[in-house]
FIMI-637552 format. One record per residue: residue number from 1; x, y, z of N, C-alpha, C in turn. Coordinates in nm, 4 decimals, m for minus. Atoms other than C-alpha are relative to their C-alpha. Layout:
+-----+----------+----------+----------+----------+----------+----------+----------+----------+----------+
! num !     n.px !     n.py !     n.pz !    ca.px !    ca.py !    ca.pz !     c.px !     c.py !     c.pz !
+-----+----------+----------+----------+----------+----------+----------+----------+----------+----------+
! NUM !        X !        Y !        Z !        X !        Y !        Z !        X !        Y !        Z !
...
+-----+----------+----------+----------+----------+----------+----------+----------+----------+----------+
***
This chain:
+-----+----------+----------+----------+----------+----------+----------+----------+----------+----------+
! num !     n.px !     n.py !     n.pz !    ca.px !    ca.py !    ca.pz !     c.px !     c.py !     c.pz !
+-----+----------+----------+----------+----------+----------+----------+----------+----------+----------+
!   1 !   0.0977 !   0.0920 !  m0.0553 !   6.0791 !  m1.7604 !   0.6243 !  m0.1145 !   0.0764 !   0.0677 !
!   2 !   0.1005 !  m0.0794 !  m0.0693 !   5.8994 !  m1.4995 !   0.8342 !  m0.0903 !   0.0741 !  m0.0985 !
!   3 !   0.0795 !  m0.0689 !   0.1015 !   5.7871 !  m1.3102 !   0.5229 !  m0.1008 !  m0.0955 !  m0.0638 !
!   4 !   0.0908 !   0.1004 !   0.0581 !   5.6393 !  m1.6283 !   0.3788 !  m0.1161 !  m0.0277 !   0.0950 !
!   5 !   0.1042 !   0.0251 !  m0.0996 !   5.4486 !  m1.6894 !   0.7008 !  m0.1001 !   0.1162 !   0.0049 !
!   6 !   0.0873 !  m0.1178 !   0.0011 !   5.3110 !  m1.3334 !   0.6990 !  m0.0869 !   0.0020 !  m0.1260 !
!   7 !   0.0745 !   0.0038 !   0.1259 !   5.2112 !  m1.3709 !   0.3336 !  m0.1099 !  m0.1060 !   0.0067 !
!   8 !   0.0994 !   0.1065 !  m0.0143 !   5.0340 !  m1.7001 !   0.4109 !  m0.1154 !   0.0431 !   0.0905 !
!   9 !   0.1040 !  m0.0488 !  m0.0905 !   4.8466 !  m1.5382 !   0.7010 !  m0.0910 !   0.0998 !  m0.0704 !
!  10 !   0.0778 !  m0.1008 !   0.0715 !   4.7381 !  m1.2492 !   0.4802 !  m0.0907 !  m0.0663 !  m0.1040 !
!  11 !   0.0796 !   0.0712 !   0.0999 !   4.6221 !  m1.4833 !   0.2021 !  m0.1146 !  m0.0767 !   0.0654 !
!  12 !   0.1042 !   0.0741 !  m0.0726 !   4.4305 !  m1.6943 !   0.4540 !  m0.1097 !   0.0955 !   0.0478 !
!  13 !   0.0982 !  m0.0985 !  m0.0462 !   4.2616 !  m1.3844 !   0.5984 !  m0.0870 !   0.0477 !  m0.1159 !
!  14 !   0.0760 !  m0.0422 !   0.1181 !   4.1591 !  m1.2705 !   0.2498 !  m0.0962 !  m0.1105 !  m0.0433 !
!  15 !   0.0845 !   0.1132 !   0.0377 !   4.0264 !  m1.6178 !   0.1686 !  m0.1198 !  m0.0131 !   0.0942 !
!  16 !   0.1084 !   0.0130 !  m0.0969 !   3.8231 !  m1.6336 !   0.4898 !  m0.1002 !   0.1151 !  m0.0117 !
!  17 !   0.0901 !  m0.1144 !   0.0178 !   3.6822 !  m1.2846 !   0.4334 !  m0.0860 !  m0.0190 !  m0.1253 !
!  18 !   0.0736 !   0.0260 !   0.1236 !   3.5830 !  m1.3801 !   0.0780 !  m0.1043 !  m0.1095 !   0.0205 !
!  19 !   0.0932 !   0.1088 !  m0.0292 !   3.4238 !  m1.7035 !   0.1974 !  m0.1165 !   0.0497 !   0.0855 !
!  20 !   0.1034 !  m0.0585 !  m0.0845 !   3.2339 !  m1.5116 !   0.4640 !  m0.0977 !   0.0834 !  m0.0824 !
!  21 !   0.0848 !  m0.0824 !   0.0867 !   3.1039 !  m1.2673 !   0.2035 !  m0.0889 !  m0.0877 !  m0.0881 !
!  22 !   0.0782 !   0.0903 !   0.0850 !   2.9925 !  m1.5529 !  m0.0227 !  m0.1149 !  m0.0631 !   0.0792 !
!  23 !   0.1055 !   0.0568 !  m0.0840 !   2.7996 !  m1.7181 !   0.2618 !  m0.1067 !   0.1041 !   0.0309 !
!  24 !   0.0944 !  m0.1066 !  m0.0334 !   2.6428 !  m1.3866 !   0.3594 !  m0.0901 !   0.0334 !  m0.1190 !
!  25 !   0.0808 !  m0.0275 !   0.1195 !   2.5298 !  m1.3158 !   0.0036 !  m0.0967 !  m0.1148 !  m0.0283 !
!  26 !   0.0884 !   0.1152 !   0.0174 !   2.3897 !  m1.6674 !  m0.0194 !  m0.1211 !   0.0081 !   0.0911 !
!  27 !   0.1110 !  m0.0137 !  m0.0942 !   2.1822 !  m1.6126 !   0.2919 !  m0.0900 !   0.1171 !  m0.0355 !
!  28 !   0.0794 !  m0.1171 !   0.0387 !   2.0721 !  m1.2688 !   0.1718 !  m0.0974 !  m0.0362 !  m0.1125 !
!  29 !   0.0849 !   0.0391 !   0.1127 !   1.9295 !  m1.4345 !  m0.1397 !  m0.0972 !  m0.1118 !   0.0389 !
!  30 !   0.0805 !   0.1198 !  m0.0270 !   1.8000 !  m1.7665 !  m0.0024 !  m0.1093 !   0.0232 !   0.1042 !
!  31 !   0.0979 !  m0.0140 !  m0.1084 !   1.6247 !  m1.6586 !   0.3177 !  m0.1279 !   0.0707 !  m0.0460 !
!  32 !   0.1257 !  m0.0603 !   0.0477 !   1.3797 !  m1.4112 !   0.1578 !  m0.0740 !  m0.0890 !  m0.1001 !
!  33 !   0.0634 !   0.0873 !   0.0981 !   1.3165 !  m1.6568 !  m0.1266 !  m0.0794 !  m0.1105 !   0.0682 !
!  34 !   0.0674 !   0.1111 !  m0.0678 !   1.2306 !  m1.9457 !   0.1040 !  m0.1202 !   0.0495 !   0.0801 !
!  35 !   0.1088 !  m0.0500 !  m0.0848 !   1.0209 !  m1.7390 !   0.3449 !  m0.1173 !   0.0501 !  m0.0843 !
!  36 !   0.1089 !  m0.0577 !   0.0796 !   0.8231 !  m1.5492 !   0.0816 !  m0.0657 !  m0.1033 !  m0.0922 !
!  37 !   0.0597 !   0.1049 !   0.0838 !   0.7752 !  m1.8499 !  m0.1482 !  m0.0863 !  m0.0934 !   0.0852 !
!  38 !   0.0793 !   0.0857 !  m0.0886 !   0.6589 !  m2.0642 !   0.1447 !  m0.1270 !   0.0718 !   0.0451 !
!  39 !   0.1187 !  m0.0775 !  m0.0366 !   0.4266 !  m1.7861 !   0.2561 !  m0.0998 !   0.0071 !  m0.1141 !
!  40 !   0.0872 !  m0.0023 !   0.1171 !   0.2899 !  m1.7576 !  m0.0961 !  m0.0681 !  m0.1335 !  m0.0229 !
!  41 !   0.0570 !   0.1346 !   0.0159 !   0.2393 !  m2.1326 !  m0.1163 !  m0.1098 !  m0.0244 !   0.1034 !
!  42 !   0.0991 !   0.0142 !  m0.1071 !   0.0581 !  m2.1286 !   0.2175 !  m0.1286 !   0.0756 !  m0.0347 !
!  43 !   0.1180 !  m0.0800 !   0.0354 !  m0.1732 !  m1.8489 !   0.1026 !  m0.0739 !  m0.0583 !  m0.1200 !
!  44 !   0.0648 !   0.0650 !   0.1143 !  m0.2375 !  m2.0255 !  m0.2292 !  m0.0833 !  m0.1196 !   0.0448 !
!  45 !   0.0751 !   0.1160 !  m0.0499 !  m0.3409 !  m2.3409 !  m0.0434 !  m0.1208 !   0.0438 !   0.0824 !
!  46 !   0.1090 !  m0.0468 !  m0.0859 !  m0.5552 !  m2.1443 !   0.2023 !  m0.1149 !   0.0585 !  m0.0817 !
!  47 !   0.1034 !  m0.0684 !   0.0784 !  m0.7409 !  m1.9391 !  m0.0597 !  m0.0260 !  m0.0646 !  m0.1362 !
!  48 !   0.0164 !   0.0737 !   0.1255 !  m0.7183 !  m2.1904 !  m0.3487 !   0.0223 !   0.0915 !  m0.1214 !
!  49 !  m0.0325 !  m0.0953 !   0.1070 !  m0.5493 !  m1.9363 !  m0.5773 !   0.1313 !  m0.0342 !  m0.0693 !
!  50 !  m0.1299 !   0.0415 !   0.0540 !  m0.2517 !  m2.1373 !  m0.7004 !   0.0202 !   0.0504 !  m0.1416 !
!  51 !  m0.1291 !  m0.0347 !  m0.0594 !   0.0049 !  m2.0017 !  m0.8203 !   0.0183 !   0.1504 !   0.0223 !
!  52 !  m0.0083 !  m0.1464 !  m0.0073 !  m0.0768 !  m1.6316 !  m0.7714 !   0.0895 !   0.0463 !   0.1150 !
!  53 !  m0.0788 !  m0.0455 !  m0.1145 !   0.0645 !  m1.5863 !  m0.4197 !   0.1420 !  m0.0554 !  m0.0033 !
!  54 !  m0.1342 !   0.0570 !   0.0116 !   0.3573 !  m1.8207 !  m0.4845 !   0.0858 !   0.0851 !  m0.0924 !
!  55 !  m0.0754 !  m0.0830 !   0.0947 !   0.4662 !  m1.6197 !  m0.7878 !   0.0236 !   0.1401 !   0.0557 !
!  56 !  m0.0165 !  m0.1318 !  m0.0617 !   0.4067 !  m1.2941 !  m0.6028 !   0.1098 !  m0.0037 !   0.1058 !
!  57 !  m0.1041 !   0.0154 !  m0.1017 !   0.6233 !  m1.4199 !  m0.3163 !   0.1381 !  m0.0108 !  m0.0609 !
!  58 !  m0.1293 !   0.0141 !   0.0675 !   0.9022 !  m1.5192 !  m0.5539 !   0.0450 !   0.1334 !  m0.0578 !
!  59 !  m0.0357 !  m0.1310 !   0.0560 !   0.8925 !  m1.1835 !  m0.7330 !   0.0378 !   0.0990 !   0.1096 !
!  60 !  m0.0325 !  m0.0883 !  m0.1120 !   0.8894 !  m0.9982 !  m0.4016 !   0.1357 !  m0.0361 !   0.0602 !
!  61 !  m0.1299 !   0.0416 !  m0.0546 !   1.1854 !  m1.2054 !  m0.2796 !   0.1146 !   0.0445 !  m0.0902 !
!  62 !  m0.1030 !  m0.0495 !   0.0920 !   1.3812 !  m1.1109 !  m0.5928 !   0.0244 !   0.1480 !   0.0250 !
!  63 !  m0.0124 !  m0.1430 !  m0.0288 !   1.3119 !  m0.7452 !  m0.5195 !   0.0718 !   0.0234 !   0.1332 !
!  64 !  m0.0611 !  m0.0157 !  m0.1326 !   1.4026 !  m0.7765 !  m0.1500 !   0.1472 !  m0.0395 !  m0.0041 !
!  65 !  m0.1390 !   0.0454 !   0.0091 !   1.7191 !  m0.9752 !  m0.2244 !   0.0848 !   0.0984 !  m0.0789 !
!  66 !  m0.0731 !  m0.0986 !   0.0793 !   1.8226 !  m0.7251 !  m0.4909 !   0.0338 !   0.1237 !   0.0804 !
!  67 !  m0.0244 !  m0.1176 !  m0.0840 !   1.7845 !  m0.4362 !  m0.2484 !   0.1062 !  m0.0304 !   0.1052 !
!  68 !  m0.0975 !   0.0363 !  m0.1030 !   1.9785 !  m0.6188 !   0.0238 !   0.1402 !  m0.0179 !  m0.0579 !
!  69 !  m0.1307 !   0.0169 !   0.0645 !   2.2600 !  m0.7158 !  m0.2155 !   0.0566 !   0.1361 !  m0.0394 !
!  70 !  m0.0446 !  m0.1346 !   0.0358 !   2.2766 !  m0.3564 !  m0.3410 !   0.0544 !   0.0736 !   0.1222 !
!  71 !  m0.0465 !  m0.0655 !  m0.1227 !   2.3055 !  m0.2247 !   0.0160 !   0.1324 !  m0.0591 !   0.0472 !
!  72 !  m0.1245 !   0.0661 !  m0.0410 !   2.5757 !  m0.4814 !   0.0950 !   0.1149 !   0.0428 !  m0.0904 !
!  73 !  m0.1042 !  m0.0419 !   0.0945 !   2.7715 !  m0.3919 !  m0.2200 !   0.0398 !   0.1451 !   0.0251 !
!  74 !  m0.0282 !  m0.1410 !  m0.0285 !   2.7424 !  m0.0222 !  m0.1378 !   0.0870 !   0.0127 !   0.1250 !
!  75 !  m0.0783 !  m0.0010 !  m0.1235 !   2.8756 !  m0.0851 !   0.2142 !   0.1434 !  m0.0478 !  m0.0247 !
!  76 !  m0.1335 !   0.0521 !   0.0313 !   3.1675 !  m0.2888 !   0.0773 !   0.0805 !   0.1037 !  m0.0764 !
!  77 !  m0.0702 !  m0.1026 !   0.0776 !   3.2563 !  m0.0179 !  m0.1741 !   0.0394 !   0.1187 !   0.0872 !
!  78 !  m0.0354 !  m0.1076 !  m0.0925 !   3.2467 !   0.2460 !   0.1010 !   0.1184 !  m0.0402 !   0.0872 !
!  79 !  m0.1123 !   0.0480 !  m0.0806 !   3.4788 !   0.0321 !   0.3152 !   0.1298 !   0.0017 !  m0.0798 !
!  80 !  m0.1194 !   0.0023 !   0.0849 !   3.7198 !  m0.0090 !   0.0245 !   0.0507 !   0.1413 !  m0.0245 !
!  81 !  m0.0431 !  m0.1374 !   0.0282 !   3.7234 !   0.3628 !  m0.0535 !   0.0547 !   0.0692 !   0.1247 !
!  82 !  m0.0509 !  m0.0587 !  m0.1240 !   3.7881 !   0.4466 !   0.3143 !   0.1380 !  m0.0528 !   0.0372 !
!  83 !  m0.1307 !   0.0580 !  m0.0347 !   4.0987 !   0.2286 !   0.3257 !   0.1103 !   0.0658 !  m0.0708 !
+-----+----------+----------+----------+----------+----------+----------+----------+----------+----------+
***
């Protein structure tokens, strides 16, 4: 009975860690996209250049998100190799 309880605790901890990682990756992708796309939209409206700044903001957000995801993956792999 005690082994089952320990196994359940371990599985729950793994699930929560995975869920946390998924949320973090979601934020890493969404926040730059929203901020840079909104900034691009604002600049397009201000300078009447639609959709140049919007597209530039989206492309820049893809680059920023890619770099952040890469850094996060690198950190996770280092943690795994240290264990």
